[in-house]
C-alpha positions as CSV (number, residue, x, y, z in Angstrom):
1,X,37.3,-7.9,22.4
2,X,34.4,-5.7,21.2
3,X,31.6,-4.7,23.5
4,X,28.2,-6.3,22.5
5,X,25.7,-3.8,21.1
6,X,22.8,-3.0,23.3
7,X,19.4,-3.3,21.5
8,X,17.1,-0.4,22.1
9,X,13.5,-1.4,22.6
10,X,10.3,-0.1,24.1
11,X,9.4,-1.8,27.4
12,X,5.7,-2.2,28.3
13,X,3.2,-4.5,30.0
14,X,2.2,-7.6,28.1
15,X,5.1,-7.1,25.6
16,X,6.3,-10.7,25.7
17,X,2.8,-12.3,25.9
18,X,2.9,-15.4,23.7
19,X,-0.4,-15.6,21.9
20,X,-0.8,-19.2,20.7
21,X,-3.2,-18.4,17.9
22,X,-5.3,-21.1,16.4
23,X,-4.8,-21.2,12.6
24,X,-8.5,-21.3,11.6
25,X,-9.7,-22.4,8.2
26,X,-11.5,-20.0,5.9
27,X,-15.0,-20.9,4.7
28,X,-16.0,-19.5,1.4
29,X,-19.5,-17.9,1.5
30,X,-20.6,-18.1,-2.1
31,X,-23.9,-16.3,-1.4
32,X,-21.9,-13.2,-0.2
33,X,-19.2,-13.4,-2.9
34,X,-19.6,-11.2,-6.0
35,X,-18.6,-11.1,-9.6
36,X,-16.1,-13.4,-11.2
37,X,-16.1,-16.7,-9.3
38,X,-12.4,-17.3,-10.3
39,X,-11.3,-14.1,-8.6
40,X,-8.3,-14.3,-6.2
41,X,-9.5,-11.2,-4.2
42,X,-10.5,-12.0,-0.7
43,X,-12.8,-10.1,1.7
44,X,-12.6,-11.8,5.1
45,X,-15.0,-11.0,7.9
46,X,-13.5,-11.7,11.4
47,X,-11.1,-10.5,14.1
48,X,-8.1,-9.4,12.1
49,X,-5.5,-11.2,14.3
50,X,-7.2,-14.6,13.8
51,X,-7.8,-13.8,10.1
52,X,-4.1,-13.0,9.6
53,X,-3.1,-16.2,11.3
54,X,-5.5,-18.1,9.0
55,X,-3.8,-16.5,5.9
56,X,-0.2,-17.1,7.1
57,X,0.4,-20.6,5.8
58,X,-1.0,-20.1,2.3
59,X,0.0,-16.4,1.7
60,X,3.4,-16.1,3.5
61,X,5.8,-14.4,1.1
62,X,3.1,-13.4,-1.4
63,X,2.1,-9.9,-0.4
64,X,3.9,-7.1,-2.3
65,X,2.3,-4.1,-0.5
66,X,0.6,-3.7,2.9
67,X,-1.3,-0.5,3.8
68,X,-3.0,-0.3,7.2
69,X,-4.9,2.6,8.8
70,X,-5.4,1.3,12.3
71,X,-7.6,3.1,14.9
72,X,-5.8,6.3,16.0
73,X,-6.6,6.0,19.8
74,X,-8.3,9.4,19.8
75,X,-11.8,8.5,21.0
76,X,-13.4,8.8,17.6
77,X,-17.2,8.3,17.9
78,X,-17.3,5.2,15.7
79,X,-19.7,2.3,16.4
80,X,-17.4,-0.2,14.6
81,X,-14.1,0.4,16.3
82,X,-13.0,1.0,19.9
83,X,-10.5,3.8,19.5
84,X,-9.5,4.5,23.1
85,X,-6.8,2.2,24.5
86,X,-4.2,2.7,27.1
87,X,-0.8,3.0,25.4
88,X,0.6,-0.3,26.4
89,X,-2.6,-2.1,25.5
90,X,-2.7,-0.5,22.1
91,X,1.0,-1.4,21.4
92,X,0.3,-5.0,22.3
93,X,-2.7,-5.0,20.0
94,X,-0.5,-3.7,17.1
95,X,2.6,-5.7,17.9
96,X,1.0,-9.1,17.5
97,X,-0.6,-8.1,14.2
98,X,2.5,-6.6,12.8
99,X,4.5,-9.8,13.5
100,X,2.1,-11.8,11.2
101,X,1.9,-9.1,8.6
102,X,5.7,-9.2,8.4
103,X,5.5,-13.0,7.6
104,X,3.1,-12.4,4.8
105,X,5.4,-10.0,2.9
106,X,7.2,-11.0,-0.2
107,X,11.0,-10.7,-0.9
108,X,10.3,-7.3,-2.4
109,X,7.8,-5.5,-0.2
110,X,6.7,-2.1,1.0
111,X,4.8,-1.5,4.2
112,X,2.8,1.7,4.8
113,X,1.0,2.5,8.1
114,X,-0.9,5.7,8.6
115,X,-1.3,7.3,12.0
116,X,-1.6,10.7,13.6
117,X,0.6,12.5,16.1
118,X,-1.0,11.0,19.2
119,X,0.5,7.5,18.7
120,X,3.0,7.8,15.8
121,X,6.1,7.9,18.0
122,X,5.2,4.7,19.9
123,X,4.3,3.0,16.6
124,X,7.6,4.0,15.0
125,X,9.5,2.3,17.8
126,X,7.7,-1.0,17.5
127,X,7.9,-0.8,13.7
128,X,11.7,-0.4,14.0
129,X,11.8,-3.4,16.3
130,X,9.8,-5.7,14.0
131,X,10.9,-4.5,10.5
132,X,14.4,-3.2,11.5
133,X,15.4,0.4,11.6
134,X,17.6,0.0,8.6
135,X,14.5,-0.8,6.5
136,X,12.8,2.5,7.4
137,X,12.4,4.7,4.3
138,X,10.3,7.8,5.2
139,X,7.9,9.4,7.5
140,X,5.6,11.0,5.0
141,X,3.5,13.9,6.2
142,X,0.1,14.2,4.5
143,X,-2.3,17.1,4.6
144,X,-5.5,15.5,5.8
145,X,-7.6,18.5,6.7
146,X,-8.6,21.9,5.5
147,X,-8.4,25.1,7.4
148,X,-12.2,25.4,8.1
149,X,-13.6,28.3,10.2
150,X,-14.7,25.9,12.9
151,X,-11.2,24.3,13.2
152,X,-9.3,27.6,13.1
153,X,-11.6,29.3,15.6
154,X,-10.1,27.1,18.4
155,X,-6.5,27.8,17.4
156,X,-5.9,29.9,20.5
157,X,-6.4,26.9,22.7
158,X,-4.5,24.3,20.6
159,X,-3.0,24.5,17.1
160,X,-5.4,22.8,14.7
161,X,-4.4,19.4,13.4
162,X,-3.9,19.5,9.6
163,X,-1.7,16.5,8.9
164,X,-1.1,12.8,9.5
165,X,1.9,10.6,9.1
166,X,2.6,7.5,6.9
167,X,5.5,5.4,8.0
168,X,7.1,3.6,5.1
169,X,9.3,0.5,5.5
170,X,10.9,-1.6,2.7
171,X,12.6,-4.9,2.1
172,X,15.2,-4.2,-0.6
173,X,18.2,-2.0,0.1
174,X,17.0,0.3,-2.8
175,X,13.2,0.9,-3.0
176,X,12.2,2.5,-6.3
177,X,9.1,4.6,-5.8
178,X,6.9,5.2,-8.8
179,X,5.1,8.3,-7.9
180,X,3.7,10.8,-10.4
181,X,5.1,14.3,-10.4
182,X,3.0,17.0,-8.7
183,X,2.0,20.1,-10.6
184,X,3.1,23.3,-8.9
185,X,0.4,25.9,-8.1
186,X,2.8,28.9,-8.3
187,X,4.7,30.6,-11.0
188,X,8.5,31.3,-11.2
189,X,8.8,35.0,-12.2
190,X,12.0,34.2,-14.2
191,X,9.8,32.6,-16.9
192,X,8.9,35.9,-18.6
193,X,9.6,35.4,-22.3
194,X,6.7,34.5,-24.7
195,X,7.3,32.6,-28.0
196,X,5.1,34.2,-30.5
197,X,4.0,32.0,-33.5
198,X,5.0,28.8,-31.6
199,X,2.4,26.1,-32.0
200,X,1.5,22.9,-30.1
201,X,2.8,20.9,-33.1
202,X,6.1,22.8,-32.9
203,X,6.4,22.0,-29.1
204,X,5.6,18.3,-29.7
205,X,8.4,18.0,-32.3
206,X,10.9,19.7,-29.9
207,X,9.8,17.5,-26.9
208,X,10.2,14.3,-29.1
209,X,13.7,15.4,-30.0
210,X,14.7,16.3,-26.5
211,X,13.6,12.9,-25.3
212,X,16.2,11.3,-27.4
213,X,19.5,10.1,-25.8
214,X,21.4,11.1,-29.0
215,X,20.5,14.0,-31.3
216,X,21.9,14.6,-34.8
217,X,22.2,17.5,-37.3
218,X,18.9,16.7,-38.8
219,X,17.2,17.3,-35.5
220,X,19.1,20.5,-35.1
221,X,18.1,21.7,-38.6
222,X,14.4,20.9,-37.9
223,X,14.4,22.9,-34.6
224,X,16.2,25.8,-36.3
225,X,13.5,25.8,-39.0
226,X,10.8,26.0,-36.3
227,X,12.5,28.9,-34.5
228,X,12.9,30.8,-37.9
229,X,9.3,31.9,-37.6
230,X,9.3,32.5,-33.8
231,X,9.8,35.9,-32.2
232,X,10.4,36.6,-28.5
233,X,8.2,39.0,-26.6
234,X,7.6,39.8,-22.9
235,X,4.7,37.8,-21.3
236,X,3.7,41.1,-19.8
237,X,3.3,42.7,-23.2
238,X,1.4,39.6,-24.4
239,X,-1.0,39.7,-21.4
240,X,-1.5,43.4,-21.9
241,X,-2.5,42.7,-25.5
242,X,-5.0,40.0,-24.4
243,X,-6.3,42.2,-21.5
244,X,-5.1,39.9,-18.8
245,X,-4.5,41.4,-15.4
246,X,-1.3,40.4,-13.6
247,X,-3.2,39.5,-10.4
248,X,-5.3,37.0,-12.3
249,X,-2.6,35.7,-14.7
250,X,-1.6,32.4,-13.1
251,X,-4.1,30.3,-14.9
252,X,-3.1,31.8,-18.3
253,X,0.6,31.3,-17.6
254,X,0.1,27.7,-16.6
255,X,-2.1,27.0,-19.7
256,X,0.6,28.6,-22.0
257,X,3.7,27.3,-20.2
258,X,4.7,25.3,-23.4
259,X,5.5,28.6,-25.1
260,X,6.8,30.6,-22.2
261,X,10.6,30.4,-21.4
262,X,13.4,31.9,-19.4
263,X,17.1,32.3,-20.3
264,X,19.7,31.2,-17.8
265,X,23.5,31.3,-17.5
266,X,25.3,28.1,-18.7
267,X,29.0,28.1,-19.3
268,X,28.9,25.1,-21.6
269,X,26.0,26.3,-23.7
270,X,27.7,29.7,-24.0
271,X,30.9,28.0,-25.3
272,X,29.0,25.9,-27.8
273,X,26.9,28.9,-28.9
274,X,30.0,31.1,-29.4
275,X,31.6,28.5,-31.6
276,X,28.5,28.2,-33.8
277,X,28.0,32.0,-34.0
278,X,31.7,32.3,-35.0
279,X,31.3,29.9,-37.8
280,X,28.3,31.5,-39.4
281,X,26.1,34.6,-39.0
282,X,22.8,33.5,-37.4
283,X,21.6,36.9,-36.4
284,X,18.6,36.6,-38.8
285,X,16.6,34.9,-36.0
286,X,16.6,35.2,-32.2
287,X,16.9,31.5,-31.0
288,X,19.1,28.7,-32.4
289,X,20.0,25.2,-31.3
290,X,23.3,23.6,-30.5
291,X,24.4,20.0,-30.0
292,X,26.8,19.3,-27.1
293,X,29.7,16.8,-27.3
294,X,27.4,14.3,-25.5
295,X,24.9,14.7,-28.4
296,X,22.3,16.5,-26.3
297,X,20.3,19.4,-27.9
298,X,20.2,22.8,-26.3
299,X,18.6,26.1,-27.3
300,X,20.3,29.5,-27.0
301,X,19.6,33.1,-27.4
302,X,21.6,34.6,-30.3
303,X,21.9,38.2,-29.0
304,X,23.0,37.4,-25.5
305,X,25.4,39.9,-23.8
306,X,28.8,38.5,-24.5
307,X,30.4,41.0,-22.2
308,X,28.4,39.9,-19.2
309,X,30.2,37.7,-16.7
310,X,27.2,35.4,-16.6
311,X,25.1,36.1,-19.7
312,X,21.7,34.6,-19.9
313,X,22.1,32.4,-22.9
314,X,20.3,29.0,-22.5
315,X,16.6,28.9,-23.1
316,X,14.4,26.6,-20.8
317,X,10.7,25.9,-21.3
318,X,8.4,26.6,-18.4
319,X,6.3,23.5,-18.9
320,X,9.4,21.3,-18.3
321,X,9.4,22.5,-14.7
322,X,5.7,22.8,-13.9
323,X,5.8,19.3,-12.3
324,X,8.1,18.3,-9.5
325,X,8.9,15.0,-7.8
326,X,7.0,14.8,-4.6
327,X,8.9,14.9,-1.3
328,X,7.9,13.6,2.1
329,X,5.4,16.4,2.5
330,X,2.2,15.6,0.5
331,X,0.0,18.7,0.2
332,X,-1.7,17.8,-3.1
333,X,-4.4,15.5,-1.7
334,X,-7.9,16.9,-1.7
335,X,-9.7,16.1,1.6
336,X,-13.0,17.9,1.1
337,X,-16.1,17.2,-0.8
338,X,-18.2,14.1,-0.3
339,X,-16.0,12.4,2.2
340,X,-18.7,11.5,4.7
341,X,-21.3,9.9,2.4
342,X,-20.6,7.3,-0.3
343,X,-23.4,5.5,-2.1
344,X,-25.9,6.3,0.6
345,X,-23.7,4.8,3.3
346,X,-22.4,7.0,6.1
347,X,-18.6,7.1,6.7
348,X,-17.1,9.2,9.5
349,X,-14.3,11.6,8.7
350,X,-11.7,8.9,9.3
351,X,-12.2,7.8,5.7
352,X,-9.1,8.3,3.5
353,X,-9.2,9.9,0.0
354,X,-9.0,7.5,-2.9
355,X,-6.3,9.7,-4.5
356,X,-4.1,9.1,-1.5
357,X,-4.4,5.3,-1.6
358,X,-3.9,5.4,-5.3
359,X,-0.6,7.2,-4.8
360,X,0.6,4.7,-2.3
361,X,-0.4,1.6,-4.2
362,X,1.0,2.9,-7.5
363,X,4.3,3.8,-5.9
364,X,5.4,0.2,-5.2
365,X,3.1,-2.3,-7.1
366,X,2.1,-3.3,-10.6
367,X,-1.2,-4.8,-11.8
368,X,-1.5,-8.4,-10.5
369,X,0.4,-7.8,-7.3
370,X,-1.2,-8.6,-4.0
371,X,-2.1,-5.7,-1.7
372,X,-3.4,-6.3,1.9
373,X,-5.3,-4.1,4.4
374,X,-6.2,-5.7,7.7
375,X,-8.0,-2.6,9.0
376,X,-10.4,-2.2,6.1
377,X,-13.1,-0.1,7.8
378,X,-14.3,2.3,5.0
379,X,-13.4,0.1,2.0
380,X,-11.1,2.8,0.4
381,X,-8.0,0.6,0.0
382,X,-10.0,-2.3,-1.6
383,X,-11.9,0.0,-3.9
384,X,-8.7,1.7,-5.2
385,X,-6.7,-1.5,-5.5
386,X,-9.5,-3.1,-7.5
387,X,-9.8,-0.2,-9.9
388,X,-6.0,-0.3,-10.3
389,X,-6.1,-4.0,-11.3
390,X,-4.3,-5.3,-8.2
391,X,-5.2,-8.4,-6.4
392,X,-6.2,-7.8,-2.8
393,X,-7.0,-9.2,0.6
394,X,-9.1,-7.3,3.1
395,X,-10.0,-8.1,6.6
396,X,-12.8,-6.4,8.6
397,X,-14.7,-7.1,11.8
398,X,-18.3,-6.2,12.6
399,X,-21.5,-6.0,10.7
400,X,-20.2,-3.1,8.5
401,X,-18.2,-5.8,6.6
402,X,-21.7,-6.4,5.1
403,X,-23.3,-3.0,5.3
404,X,-20.3,-0.9,4.2
405,X,-17.4,-2.9,2.8
406,X,-19.4,-5.4,0.7
407,X,-22.0,-2.9,-0.4
408,X,-19.2,-0.5,-1.6
409,X,-17.2,-3.2,-3.4
410,X,-20.2,-4.5,-5.2
411,X,-20.6,-1.0,-6.7
412,X,-16.9,-1.0,-7.6
413,X,-17.1,-4.3,-9.4
414,X,-20.1,-3.0,-11.3
415,X,-18.2,0.0,-12.5
416,X,-19.1,2.9,-10.2
417,X,-17.7,6.3,-11.4
418,X,-16.8,8.0,-8.1
419,X,-13.5,9.4,-7.1
420,X,-10.5,8.0,-9.2
421,X,-12.8,6.0,-11.5
422,X,-12.6,8.4,-14.4
423,X,-8.9,9.1,-13.8
424,X,-8.1,5.4,-14.3
425,X,-10.9,4.9,-16.9
426,X,-12.6,2.4,-14.7
427,X,-15.4,0.5,-16.4
428,X,-16.0,-2.4,-13.9
429,X,-14.3,-5.8,-13.8
430,X,-13.6,-8.9,-11.7
431,X,-15.1,-9.8,-8.4
432,X,-14.1,-11.1,-5.0
433,X,-14.7,-14.1,-2.7
434,X,-16.3,-13.5,0.7
435,X,-14.9,-15.6,3.6
436,X,-15.7,-16.2,7.2
437,X,-13.5,-17.9,9.8
438,X,-14.7,-21.4,10.8
439,X,-15.3,-21.9,14.5
440,X,-12.6,-23.4,16.7
441,X,-11.8,-27.0,16.2
442,X,-12.0,-27.7,19.9
443,X,-14.7,-26.5,22.3
444,X,-15.4,-27.3,25.9
445,X,-18.2,-29.6,26.9
446,X,-20.5,-29.1,29.9
447,X,-17.8,-30.5,32.2
448,X,-15.1,-28.1,31.0
449,X,-13.2,-30.7,28.9
450,X,-12.1,-30.0,25.4
451,X,-13.8,-32.0,22.7
452,X,-13.9,-31.9,18.9
453,X,-16.4,-29.3,17.7
454,X,-19.5,-31.2,16.6
455,X,-20.0,-28.6,13.9
456,X,-17.0,-29.9,12.1
457,X,-17.5,-32.4,9.2
458,X,-14.6,-34.7,8.2
459,X,-13.3,-32.3,5.6
460,X,-13.3,-29.3,8.0
461,X,-11.6,-31.4,10.6
462,X,-8.9,-32.5,8.2
463,X,-8.3,-28.9,7.0
464,X,-8.0,-27.6,10.6
465,X,-5.7,-30.3,11.8
466,X,-3.5,-29.8,8.7
467,X,-3.1,-26.1,9.6
468,X,-2.5,-26.8,13.3
469,X,0.2,-29.3,12.5
470,X,1.7,-27.1,9.8
471,X,0.8,-29.3,6.9
472,X,-0.6,-28.1,3.5
473,X,-4.0,-29.6,2.9
474,X,-4.5,-31.6,-0.3
475,X,-7.2,-34.1,-1.1
476,X,-5.2,-37.1,-2.5
477,X,-7.1,-39.7,-4.4
478,X,-6.4,-42.5,-1.9
479,X,-8.1,-40.5,0.9
480,X,-5.2,-41.5,3.2
481,X,-2.7,-38.7,2.5
482,X,-4.6,-35.6,3.6
483,X,-1.8,-33.1,3.4
484,X,2.0,-32.7,3.2
485,X,4.8,-30.8,4.8
486,X,7.5,-32.0,2.3
487,X,7.4,-34.2,-0.8
488,X,7.9,-37.3,1.5
489,X,6.1,-36.3,4.7
490,X,2.3,-36.6,4.9
491,X,-0.6,-36.4,7.4
492,X,-3.7,-38.5,7.9
493,X,-6.6,-37.2,10.1
494,X,-9.3,-39.5,11.3
495,X,-11.9,-39.9,14.0
496,X,-12.0,-43.7,13.8
497,X,-10.2,-46.0,16.2
498,X,-6.7,-46.9,14.9
499,X,-6.0,-50.6,15.2
500,X,-2.9,-52.5,14.2
501,X,-4.6,-53.8,11.0
502,X,-5.4,-50.2,9.9
503,X,-1.9,-49.1,10.8
504,X,-0.4,-51.9,8.7
505,X,-2.7,-51.2,5.8
506,X,-1.6,-47.5,5.7
507,X,2.1,-48.5,5.8
508,X,1.9,-51.2,3.2
509,X,-0.5,-49.7,0.7
510,X,-0.3,-45.9,1.0
511,X,3.3,-45.1,1.9
512,X,6.2,-45.6,-0.5
513,X,9.7,-46.3,0.7
514,X,11.3,-43.4,2.6
515,X,7.9,-41.7,3.0
516,X,6.7,-40.7,6.5
517,X,3.3,-39.9,8.0
518,X,1.7,-38.2,11.0
519,X,-1.5,-39.9,12.0
520,X,-3.9,-37.7,14.0
521,X,-6.7,-39.8,15.4
522,X,-9.4,-39.6,18.0
523,X,-8.4,-43.0,19.6
524,X,-6.0,-45.8,18.9
525,X,-5.0,-49.1,20.4
526,X,-2.7,-49.0,23.3
527,X,-0.5,-51.9,22.1
528,X,0.2,-50.6,18.6
529,X,3.5,-51.6,17.0
530,X,4.4,-48.3,15.4
531,X,7.0,-48.4,12.7
532,X,9.7,-45.6,12.4
533,X,7.9,-44.1,9.4
534,X,4.8,-43.4,11.5
535,X,4.1,-40.8,14.2
536,X,0.7,-40.9,15.9
537,X,-1.1,-38.2,18.0
538,X,-4.4,-38.4,19.8
539,X,-7.0,-35.6,19.5
540,X,-7.7,-33.5,21.4
541,X,-5.2,-34.2,24.2
542,X,-1.9,-34.0,22.2
543,X,-2.8,-30.8,20.3
544,X,-4.1,-28.8,23.3
545,X,-0.8,-27.1,24.0
546,X,-0.4,-25.9,20.5
547,X,-3.0,-23.2,20.4
548,X,-5.6,-21.2,22.3
549,X,-8.9,-22.8,21.3
550,X,-12.4,-21.5,21.3
551,X,-11.3,-17.9,21.5
552,X,-12.9,-15.7,18.9
553,X,-11.5,-12.2,19.6
554,X,-8.1,-10.8,20.6
555,X,-9.4,-7.3,21.2
556,X,-7.9,-5.8,24.4
557,X,-9.6,-4.6,27.5
558,X,-10.4,-0.9,27.4
559,X,-8.9,1.6,29.9
560,X,-8.9,5.4,29.8
561,X,-5.6,6.6,31.4
562,X,-5.9,9.5,33.9
563,X,-3.8,11.8,31.6
564,X,-6.3,11.4,28.8
565,X,-9.3,11.9,31.2
566,X,-7.7,15.2,32.2
567,X,-7.1,16.2,28.6
568,X,-10.7,15.4,27.8
569,X,-12.0,17.7,30.5
570,X,-9.9,20.6,29.2
């Protein structure tokens, strides 16, 4: 009998706290929305835990990509976020939000969370617990700072922080990342042969042929014709002719990489080349082509040293290797220049570069996919997703949802030309809907008893009770069926007193055979004869245990641990 596997987990205070979140309804604020009124993009202003719960029923399984950039717990001077929690408090804050975020993800999803080295190890453990360790893909290290004089002047006390981490999790066993190759900023000294009289048109023809899965003799003849006018010279001789100093030659080499090559050892190409040279005398030019048995086209140097054990015979173009697939160390993101101020609005240095967010969103989504960020803060994710024609949902708490996020997104919709706009040829498009969370459906009266919130009109009450009882709201024509859980199960919400006559009328005129209904009413007769097809609940008493009502924030109490206090003094 096998021994049961022990599950590893991080133990902490409040870990198993069961938050009975009230699934609030979202209220569309048309005066704060902007652009296309049919847009599916949502900007939600409220506590992100309650807002996520409000989204859960309608958007579960619809989000393709989630990127979050939560507070780093490093005491950043930021008027909009408390960024100084005791570890266990912070983990509880994150854990509850991650659970709902998981429920929102589609069958094919990717989850990115960015963090620095102060909290990333703790976050990795709870991410493994919620999303499963087998779904962990990468811990990407991103260069997020430059080596400024101020930063480096303190290096003797503590090594300057130059990087942050992005934890990536996925749903599918195989996640295909669509990430652009990165141009190298160095030169391989083996590329030292210049193709004289080799034009851009010549290179385009060759690249088109090389992109084919199967080449033929006509392709080979065309390439041979191109090389008949080409001569090989040293790039050093070419630079000397142009007056280019070797120390300042990198830019010239990169610009001319299409006509700079190297020759490498290749046993197969050597064999094919010798066969062709044996059949005919091709010494009249320096480079020829050869087709392999797999119908791939290669280029070879005619006068290679046949006596060498590993002669350099195959020619490779430098521009084919100027770009490389990125690895989990991203050093190509520019982090300086205009980061703090955007459109006359101040953003602290926690703002992320648009190029970084573009790289993330592009890697796992296509236009029309939903992207979500529940820690919006400086708008970057929403701005980038919008410019990339993705649908998005953003959540933000505090007045800067109006002063920062909304102000910035209005500019994006109008076609602002900052950051990646020119790169993606952004001209402006679309819009978004602005939402607030409606107040709690139940509040306490002066005696401490829960009552139905007097701010609620009948429609608000119906929508709220549908969510609380896990029914999908739908306004049926008969005004009796207010929502459904299955094709045959419905809900009716009312504040009127339910009598036997009303009950019979509902059963006889609104329900078909085999259909069932939950009636949620303020009061009902005590002697009702309730048929099997009807279930009845009284509000508020019978819904009190379902949720925590009249609670508008799930931010945690703030404590500064002793260890951090000592660190601060140092």
